[in-house]
Backbone as CSV, one residue per row, in Angstrom:
resi,resn,N_x,N_y,N_z,CA_x,CA_y,CA_z,C_x,C_y,C_z
1,UNK,-16.029,-21.367,17.413,-14.649,-21.848,17.269,-13.941,-21.932,18.618
2,UNK,-14.474,-21.180,19.610,-13.798,-21.175,20.907,-14.820,-21.022,22.026
3,UNK,-14.673,-21.807,23.074,-15.475,-21.656,24.289,-14.515,-21.589,25.453
4,UNK,-15.049,-21.349,26.647,-14.185,-21.168,27.817,-13.328,-22.389,28.081
5,UNK,-13.865,-23.597,27.893,-13.138,-24.815,28.239,-12.639,-25.569,27.009
6,UNK,-12.682,-24.899,25.874,-12.270,-25.574,24.664,-11.128,-24.830,24.005
7,UNK,-10.237,-25.570,23.387,-9.107,-24.952,22.720,-9.578,-24.066,21.562
8,UNK,-8.902,-22.941,21.389,-9.174,-22.058,20.264,-8.385,-22.578,19.052
9,UNK,-9.066,-23.308,18.194,-8.403,-23.888,17.026,-9.446,-24.306,16.002
10,UNK,-9.002,-24.336,14.752,-9.873,-24.845,13.705,-9.541,-26.296,13.379
11,UNK,-8.492,-26.820,14.023,-8.123,-28.222,13.825,-9.058,-29.116,14.634
12,UNK,-9.118,-30.371,14.246,-9.961,-31.344,14.944,-9.089,-32.262,15.790
13,UNK,-9.406,-32.335,17.071,-8.654,-33.197,17.990,-9.638,-34.080,18.758
14,UNK,-9.203,-35.256,19.172,-10.082,-36.137,19.959,-10.514,-35.460,21.261
15,UNK,-11.643,-35.850,21.760,-12.153,-35.303,23.015,-11.117,-35.496,24.115
16,UNK,-10.863,-34.435,24.878,-9.907,-34.505,25.989,-8.477,-34.211,25.582
17,UNK,-8.250,-33.869,24.333,-6.899,-33.563,23.849,-6.867,-32.168,23.220
18,UNK,-5.696,-31.557,23.345,-5.411,-30.311,22.636,-4.302,-30.594,21.631
19,UNK,-4.281,-29.819,20.557,-3.299,-30.020,19.508,-2.380,-28.796,19.460
20,UNK,-1.048,-29.048,19.433,-0.119,-27.922,19.467,0.269,-27.486,18.052
21,UNK,1.221,-26.544,17.946,1.593,-25.959,16.669,2.228,-26.969,15.716
22,UNK,2.755,-28.055,16.267,3.368,-29.086,15.429,2.402,-30.223,15.110
23,UNK,1.160,-30.085,15.591,0.168,-31.117,15.332,0.199,-32.251,16.335
24,UNK,0.965,-32.085,17.406,1.073,-33.131,18.436,-0.112,-33.035,19.395
25,UNK,-0.732,-34.172,19.683,-1.859,-34.199,20.614,-1.353,-34.273,22.049
26,UNK,-1.947,-33.443,22.929,-1.555,-33.413,24.336,-2.807,-33.565,25.190
27,UNK,-2.806,-34.502,26.148,-3.962,-34.639,27.045,-4.255,-33.317,27.745
28,UNK,-5.515,-32.912,27.767,-5.878,-31.624,28.343,-5.443,-31.500,29.797
29,UNK,-5.446,-32.620,30.522,-5.067,-32.582,31.933,-3.612,-32.232,32.157
30,UNK,-2.765,-32.368,31.121,-1.344,-32.051,31.258,-1.025,-30.605,30.887
31,UNK,-2.023,-29.895,30.412,-1.784,-28.522,29.961,-1.971,-27.567,31.142
32,UNK,-0.999,-26.692,31.348,-1.041,-25.756,32.465,-2.193,-24.766,32.293
33,UNK,-2.721,-24.321,33.430,-3.808,-23.352,33.406,-3.402,-22.062,32.694
34,UNK,-2.156,-21.635,32.869,-1.703,-20.391,32.240,-1.699,-20.519,30.715
35,UNK,-1.376,-21.734,30.227,-1.394,-21.954,28.781,-2.826,-21.936,28.250
36,UNK,-3.741,-22.497,29.041,-5.154,-22.464,28.640,-5.686,-21.030,28.648
37,UNK,-5.281,-20.256,29.653,-5.739,-18.873,29.751,-5.202,-18.043,28.596
38,UNK,-3.938,-18.300,28.231,-3.346,-17.579,27.110,-4.086,-17.898,25.818
39,UNK,-4.397,-19.177,25.618,-5.118,-19.603,24.420,-6.494,-18.943,24.355
40,UNK,-7.158,-18.867,25.507,-8.484,-18.256,25.554,-8.409,-16.761,25.251
41,UNK,-7.375,-16.091,25.774,-7.213,-14.653,25.533,-6.949,-14.382,24.056
42,UNK,-6.055,-15.169,23.457,-5.770,-15.010,22.035,-7.039,-15.207,21.211
43,UNK,-7.790,-16.244,21.544,-9.025,-16.516,20.820,-10.020,-15.381,20.925
44,UNK,-10.183,-14.838,22.128,-11.127,-13.747,22.344,-10.752,-12.512,21.533
45,UNK,-9.465,-12.166,21.572,-9.007,-10.974,20.855,-9.080,-11.174,19.338
46,UNK,-8.671,-12.355,18.876,-8.682,-12.628,17.436,-10.096,-12.577,16.875
47,UNK,-11.056,-13.128,17.600,-12.444,-13.083,17.124,-12.943,-11.640,17.017
48,UNK,-12.542,-10.789,17.967,-12.908,-9.377,17.889,-12.225,-8.713,16.693
49,UNK,-10.954,-9.065,16.463,-10.205,-8.483,15.350,-10.813,-8.892,14.010
50,UNK,-11.214,-10.148,13.890,-11.842,-10.624,12.650,-13.154,-9.892,12.416
51,UNK,-13.910,-9.691,13.483,-15.181,-8.976,13.369,-14.948,-7.526,12.952
52,UNK,-13.955,-6.878,13.562,-13.637,-5.495,13.227,-13.136,-5.387,11.791
53,UNK,-12.324,-6.349,11.368,-11.812,-6.368,10.001,-12.960,-6.432,8.993
54,UNK,-13.950,-7.238,9.288,-15.117,-7.361,8.407,-15.891,-6.056,8.346
55,UNK,-16.061,-5.416,9.510,-16.772,-4.139,9.559,-16.030,-3.084,8.746
56,UNK,-14.700,-3.042,8.891,-13.897,-2.060,8.169,-13.944,-2.306,6.661
57,UNK,-13.920,-3.570,6.253,-14.001,-3.896,4.824,-15.332,-3.443,4.247
58,UNK,-16.411,-3.690,4.990,-17.739,-3.264,4.534,-17.839,-1.737,4.517
59,UNK,-17.239,-1.099,5.519,-17.222,0.360,5.584,-16.488,0.947,4.385
60,UNK,-15.322,0.399,4.069,-14.540,0.884,2.934,-15.313,0.736,1.635
61,UNK,-15.919,-0.414,1.443,-16.676,-0.660,0.215,-17.837,0.322,0.082
62,UNK,-18.539,0.552,1.182,-19.691,1.450,1.133,-19.266,2.895,0.919
63,UNK,-18.129,3.283,1.522,-17.644,4.657,1.375,-17.316,4.953,-0.081
64,UNK,-16.577,4.038,-0.741,-16.225,4.256,-2.139,-17.481,4.299,-3.021
65,UNK,-18.437,3.433,-2.720,-19.675,3.425,-3.494,-20.442,4.728,-3.299
66,UNK,-20.505,5.212,-2.055,-21.232,6.448,-1.769,-20.575,7.648,-2.447
67,UNK,-19.240,7.712,-2.391,-18.537,8.835,-3.016,-18.721,8.803,-4.528
68,UNK,-18.601,7.615,-5.117,-18.772,7.494,-6.565,-20.179,7.915,-6.980
69,UNK,-21.174,7.507,-6.204,-22.551,7.871,-6.517,-22.751,9.377,-6.403
70,UNK,-22.119,9.987,-5.388,-22.273,11.433,-5.225,-21.586,12.196,-6.350
71,UNK,-20.412,11.732,-6.778,-19.706,12.384,-7.885,-20.568,12.349,-9.143
72,UNK,-21.195,11.206,-9.395,-22.093,11.103,-10.551,-23.297,12.036,-10.397
73,UNK,-23.839,12.100,-9.176,-24.977,12.972,-8.919,-24.608,14.424,-9.174
74,UNK,-23.432,14.822,-8.707,-22.970,16.185,-8.911,-22.759,16.479,-10.390
75,UNK,-22.201,15.505,-11.121,-21.974,15.691,-12.559,-23.298,15.839,-13.300
76,UNK,-24.311,15.132,-12.838,-25.616,15.206,-13.495,-26.237,16.591,-13.400
77,UNK,-25.802,17.361,-12.383,-26.295,18.729,-12.262,-25.935,19.547,-13.494
78,UNK,-24.868,19.121,-14.179,-24.406,19.848,-15.371,-24.615,19.010,-16.636
79,UNK,-25.479,18.011,-16.516,-25.784,17.141,-17.658,-24.526,16.495,-18.233
80,UNK,-23.623,16.122,-17.326,-22.385,15.461,-17.732,-22.419,14.027,-17.230
81,UNK,-22.054,13.109,-18.086,-21.976,11.698,-17.703,-20.513,11.309,-17.614
82,UNK,-20.068,10.958,-16.407,-18.678,10.566,-16.211,-18.515,9.092,-16.529
83,UNK,-17.450,8.759,-17.228,-17.189,7.359,-17.579,-15.746,7.005,-17.304
84,UNK,-15.462,5.738,-17.255,-14.092,5.292,-17.030,-13.669,5.484,-15.592
85,UNK,-12.347,5.469,-15.374,-11.813,5.590,-14.019,-11.979,7.006,-13.504
86,UNK,-12.549,7.124,-12.347,-12.737,8.439,-11.741,-11.526,8.744,-10.866
87,UNK,-11.109,10.017,-10.890,-9.875,10.395,-10.212,-10.067,10.860,-8.794
88,UNK,-9.144,11.715,-8.364,-9.139,12.204,-6.997,-10.267,13.202,-6.778
89,UNK,-10.793,13.218,-5.570,-11.869,14.155,-5.246,-11.813,14.456,-3.750
90,UNK,-12.135,15.702,-3.389,-12.209,16.107,-1.991,-13.602,16.646,-1.709
91,UNK,-14.236,16.141,-0.659,-15.571,16.559,-0.261,-15.495,17.239,1.102
92,UNK,-16.121,18.402,1.207,-16.114,19.171,2.454,-17.493,19.177,3.085
93,UNK,-17.518,19.147,4.412,-18.768,19.415,5.119,-19.136,20.878,4.880
94,UNK,-20.411,21.220,5.033,-20.879,22.573,4.713,-20.128,23.625,5.524
95,UNK,-19.815,23.318,6.799,-19.122,24.306,7.627,-17.607,24.199,7.516
96,UNK,-17.136,23.278,6.694,-15.700,23.160,6.451,-14.918,22.470,7.545
97,UNK,-15.613,21.975,8.567,-14.876,21.363,9.678,-14.268,20.021,9.287
98,UNK,-14.971,19.294,8.446,-14.489,17.970,8.050,-14.326,17.906,6.530
99,UNK,-13.412,17.055,6.118,-13.289,16.792,4.685,-12.896,15.334,4.471
100,UNK,-13.275,14.826,3.316,-12.965,13.450,2.919,-12.246,13.515,1.585
101,UNK,-11.144,12.807,1.488,-10.398,12.759,0.235,-10.378,11.338,-0.306
102,UNK,-10.758,11.227,-1.566,-10.591,9.960,-2.265,-9.456,10.137,-3.254
103,UNK,-8.468,9.246,-3.158,-7.307,9.333,-4.039,-7.125,8.010,-4.757
104,UNK,-6.836,8.102,-6.037,-6.560,6.916,-6.839,-5.146,7.046,-7.401
105,UNK,-4.275,6.149,-6.983,-2.868,6.212,-7.388,-2.539,5.044,-8.313
106,UNK,-1.891,5.363,-9.405,-1.470,4.317,-10.337,-0.288,3.539,-9.767
107,UNK,-0.291,2.233,-10.005,0.866,1.397,-9.668,1.710,1.272,-10.925
108,UNK,2.968,1.662,-10.820,3.851,1.724,-11.979,4.935,0.662,-11.914
109,UNK,5.364,0.214,-13.059,6.461,-0.750,-13.146,7.137,-0.561,-14.502
110,UNK,8.365,-1.047,-14.600,9.125,-0.945,-15.840,9.090,-2.274,-16.587
111,UNK,9.045,-2.184,-17.914,9.136,-3.404,-18.705,10.590,-3.659,-19.093
112,UNK,10.817,-4.546,-20.079,12.171,-5.000,-20.404,13.068,-3.887,-20.949
113,UNK,12.471,-2.768,-21.399,13.272,-1.682,-21.947,14.146,-1.009,-20.894
114,UNK,13.831,-1.245,-19.625,14.674,-0.702,-18.567,16.077,-1.298,-18.636
115,UNK,16.169,-2.569,-19.047,17.475,-3.207,-19.156,18.318,-2.543,-20.240
116,UNK,17.675,-2.120,-21.336,18.394,-1.409,-22.396,18.901,-0.073,-21.874
117,UNK,18.071,0.611,-21.087,18.485,1.885,-20.506,19.678,1.692,-19.587
118,UNK,19.634,0.636,-18.781,20.744,0.372,-17.855,22.025,0.090,-18.625
119,UNK,21.934,-0.641,-19.732,23.124,-0.950,-20.532,23.731,0.329,-21.098
120,UNK,22.897,1.243,-21.580,23.390,2.509,-22.115,24.043,3.350,-21.020
121,UNK,23.436,3.364,-19.845,24.005,4.126,-18.731,25.341,3.521,-18.302
122,UNK,25.439,2.194,-18.317,26.704,1.535,-17.975,27.801,1.930,-18.954
123,UNK,27.448,2.045,-20.233,28.438,2.491,-21.229,28.918,3.899,-20.899
124,UNK,27.980,4.746,-20.529,28.353,6.113,-20.155,29.293,6.110,-18.954
125,UNK,28.954,5.338,-17.936,29.778,5.306,-16.726,31.179,4.806,-17.026
126,UNK,31.271,3.828,-17.922,32.595,3.291,-18.281,33.460,4.372,-18.912
127,UNK,32.850,5.170,-19.792,33.607,6.218,-20.481,33.825,7.443,-19.610
128,UNK,32.969,7.604,-18.603,33.085,8.785,-17.758,33.926,8.548,-16.502
129,UNK,34.591,7.442,-16.433,35.276,7.052,-15.193,36.153,8.161,-14.643
130,UNK,36.841,8.833,-15.529,37.764,9.863,-15.068,37.031,11.122,-14.613
131,UNK,36.031,11.534,-15.401,35.404,12.819,-15.117,34.062,12.751,-14.429
132,UNK,33.521,11.568,-14.248,32.186,11.447,-13.666,32.175,11.814,-12.188
133,UNK,31.142,12.496,-11.775,31.005,12.813,-10.366,30.636,11.547,-9.601
134,UNK,31.334,11.258,-8.514,31.015,10.039,-7.747,29.593,10.052,-7.216
135,UNK,29.056,11.265,-6.946,27.686,11.351,-6.441,26.690,10.792,-7.456
136,UNK,26.912,11.102,-8.747,26.021,10.621,-9.789,26.096,9.110,-9.908
137,UNK,27.289,8.572,-9.796,27.442,7.114,-9.896,26.734,6.411,-8.744
138,UNK,26.799,7.006,-7.558,26.107,6.432,-6.403,24.599,6.447,-6.644
139,UNK,24.072,7.562,-7.172,22.646,7.674,-7.441,22.201,6.649,-8.472
140,UNK,23.025,6.439,-9.497,22.684,5.467,-10.537,22.657,4.053,-9.958
141,UNK,23.683,3.716,-9.196,23.739,2.377,-8.600,22.570,2.150,-7.649
142,UNK,22.221,3.192,-6.903,21.103,3.081,-5.960,19.780,2.934,-6.711
143,UNK,19.636,3.660,-7.825,18.394,3.619,-8.590,18.122,2.237,-9.154
144,UNK,19.178,1.539,-9.572,18.987,0.239,-10.214,19.163,-0.936,-9.245
145,UNK,19.375,-0.645,-7.981,19.432,-1.729,-7.004,18.017,-2.231,-6.764
146,UNK,17.873,-3.500,-6.476,16.551,-4.094,-6.310,16.260,-4.380,-4.848
147,UNK,14.955,-4.408,-4.529,14.547,-4.753,-3.174,14.452,-6.264,-3.049
148,UNK,13.923,-6.734,-1.940,13.880,-8.178,-1.707,12.934,-8.897,-2.657
149,UNK,12.020,-8.131,-3.289,11.144,-8.734,-4.294,11.741,-8.665,-5.695
150,UNK,12.952,-8.115,-5.792,13.601,-8.012,-7.090,13.145,-6.830,-7.912
151,UNK,12.472,-5.855,-7.275,11.964,-4.689,-7.991,12.863,-3.485,-7.742
152,UNK,12.977,-2.625,-8.752,13.726,-1.384,-8.584,12.768,-0.294,-8.116
153,UNK,13.338,0.766,-7.559,12.525,1.882,-7.098,12.135,2.752,-8.285
154,UNK,10.838,2.826,-8.542,10.361,3.620,-9.678,10.772,5.080,-9.544
155,UNK,10.589,5.644,-8.369,10.911,7.059,-8.172,12.395,7.321,-8.326
156,UNK,13.248,6.396,-7.856,14.698,6.590,-7.954,15.161,6.551,-9.404
157,UNK,14.580,5.638,-10.194,14.950,5.557,-11.607,14.476,6.800,-12.344
158,UNK,13.247,7.216,-12.109,12.712,8.397,-12.790,13.471,9.661,-12.409
159,UNK,14.022,9.684,-11.202,14.778,10.859,-10.755,16.014,11.099,-11.617
160,UNK,16.529,10.059,-12.267,17.707,10.215,-13.116,17.416,11.127,-14.299
161,UNK,16.143,11.228,-14.665,15.791,12.038,-15.833,15.902,13.538,-15.555
162,UNK,16.126,13.894,-14.296,16.292,15.307,-13.964,17.663,15.842,-14.370
163,UNK,18.605,14.939,-14.617,19.960,15.368,-14.943,20.072,15.693,-16.425
164,UNK,20.553,16.904,-16.711,20.698,17.365,-18.091,22.106,17.014,-18.574
165,UNK,22.225,15.840,-19.178,23.518,15.339,-19.658,23.453,15.224,-21.173
166,UNK,24.450,15.787,-21.850,24.404,15.914,-23.307,24.717,14.620,-24.044
167,UNK,25.356,13.679,-23.380,25.742,12.434,-24.053,24.501,11.789,-24.688
168,UNK,24.613,11.482,-25.993,23.451,10.932,-26.705,23.008,9.597,-26.127
169,UNK,23.951,8.833,-25.594,23.588,7.550,-24.993,22.750,7.762,-23.736
170,UNK,23.125,8.764,-22.955,22.345,9.094,-21.756,20.931,9.532,-22.140
171,UNK,20.848,10.402,-23.148,19.544,10.879,-23.588,18.685,9.736,-24.119
172,UNK,19.310,8.801,-24.839,18.572,7.646,-25.339,18.125,6.753,-24.181
173,UNK,18.980,6.640,-23.172,18.630,5.841,-21.991,17.441,6.456,-21.268
174,UNK,17.418,7.798,-21.161,16.305,8.466,-20.493,15.007,8.277,-21.281
175,UNK,15.121,8.266,-22.608,13.950,8.004,-23.441,13.439,6.583,-23.214
176,UNK,14.375,5.632,-23.129,13.993,4.237,-22.899,13.312,4.068,-21.541
177,UNK,13.797,4.794,-20.541,13.183,4.725,-19.212,11.737,5.201,-19.278
178,UNK,11.521,6.324,-19.981,10.167,6.854,-20.102,9.239,5.893,-20.815
179,UNK,9.737,5.252,-21.871,8.898,4.336,-22.637,8.704,3.002,-21.923
180,UNK,9.632,2.676,-21.016,9.535,1.403,-20.291,8.526,1.459,-19.152
181,UNK,8.155,2.677,-18.747,7.241,2.829,-17.614,5.821,2.451,-18.016
182,UNK,5.239,1.525,-17.281,3.898,1.029,-17.584,3.006,1.128,-16.349
183,UNK,1.744,1.449,-16.578,0.746,1.430,-15.503,0.190,0.010,-15.409
184,UNK,0.411,-0.642,-14.284,-0.008,-2.034,-14.135,-1.244,-2.190,-13.260
185,UNK,-1.745,-1.080,-12.767,-2.940,-1.141,-11.930,-3.097,0.143,-11.151
186,UNK,-4.049,0.186,-10.279,-4.263,1.371,-9.467,-4.764,0.963,-8.087
187,UNK,-4.482,1.823,-7.130,-4.936,1.600,-5.756,-5.760,2.808,-5.330
188,UNK,-6.871,2.552,-4.672,-7.749,3.634,-4.235,-7.658,3.793,-2.723
189,UNK,-7.625,5.042,-2.280,-7.533,5.339,-0.858,-8.609,6.356,-0.493
190,UNK,-9.063,6.295,0.731,-9.962,7.325,1.238,-9.428,7.760,2.598
191,UNK,-9.370,9.075,2.790,-8.812,9.628,4.026,-9.792,10.657,4.595
192,UNK,-9.773,10.767,5.919,-10.732,11.622,6.620,-9.968,12.660,7.444
193,UNK,-10.480,13.892,7.450,-9.779,14.970,8.133,-10.741,15.840,8.929
194,UNK,-10.203,16.435,10.017,-10.942,17.396,10.823,-10.130,18.681,10.902
195,UNK,-10.799,19.802,10.714,-10.103,21.080,10.747,-9.578,21.382,12.146
196,UNK,-8.402,21.985,12.193,-7.790,22.354,13.468,-8.275,23.750,13.853
197,UNK,-9.164,23.801,14.840,-9.703,25.083,15.299,-10.355,25.851,14.172
198,UNK,-9.990,27.142,14.057,-10.521,27.988,12.993,-9.504,28.193,11.879
199,UNK,-8.459,27.383,11.877,-7.411,27.540,10.873,-7.819,26.880,9.563
200,UNK,-6.909,26.980,8.586,-7.143,26.299,7.314,-6.374,24.984,7.250
201,UNK,-5.910,24.524,8.406,-5.164,23.273,8.492,-6.078,22.159,8.978
202,UNK,-5.786,20.941,8.494,-6.589,19.777,8.865,-5.700,18.686,9.448
203,UNK,-6.242,17.969,10.423,-5.546,16.816,10.986,-6.289,15.549,10.571
204,UNK,-5.548,14.474,10.284,-6.220,13.248,9.846,-6.991,12.582,10.977
205,UNK,-8.120,11.998,10.624,-8.863,11.118,11.534,-8.380,9.705,11.205
206,UNK,-7.489,9.190,12.023,-6.802,7.955,11.679,-7.631,6.716,11.992
207,UNK,-7.610,5.778,11.062,-8.205,4.465,11.276,-7.119,3.416,11.416
208,UNK,-5.880,3.882,11.535,-4.736,3.004,11.733,-4.586,2.758,13.241
209,UNK,-4.646,1.494,13.665,-4.616,1.181,15.095,-3.373,1.718,15.782
210,UNK,-2.255,1.794,15.063,-1.018,2.270,15.686,-1.025,3.779,15.906
211,UNK,-2.010,4.462,15.307,-2.032,5.926,15.390,-3.177,6.453,16.226
212,UNK,-3.989,5.575,16.795,-5.133,6.047,17.590,-4.895,5.771,19.060
């Protein structure tokens, strides 16, 4: 896709021309050397990044497969056959210096019953105007505010259920919130740790480029 004297692009341009971001053809002789050098540098780095991304994807896939196979192997020691979604697991090296954690987290979302809960809470707020604590009203408004994708914060909404309020409408709203919560999928993570000295504390082995 890229050579020393060729533009780094997947677009097709006539011989002797380079194509810019707007699709305009420019004679190669009019392009400054610094612009050519920048294009070459971007191409070189991007190709390395694509290669690394592929390696990391293959590494992740193999790690999950290896851990799943080992969990099954361990279960077989007790004549147990594991089925369905496998949960969180932590594996330690024999000397305890390293550990690997596999975590599976459910992705949660609310269905249409959340709107019924919000309506009941609004009724409560209307009647509680005089005696309601302003802090509670702020928490409620914050819980039902949406992000740029139009989604509410699951944790903020669920946090409302911690309040012990006797109003039957509030209690019904909390019930609706619980019933509106749905598991829409799950995300799997694997994390690596190294023990700090001889302590019982571990530090992460980061694969995040911003942390290495």
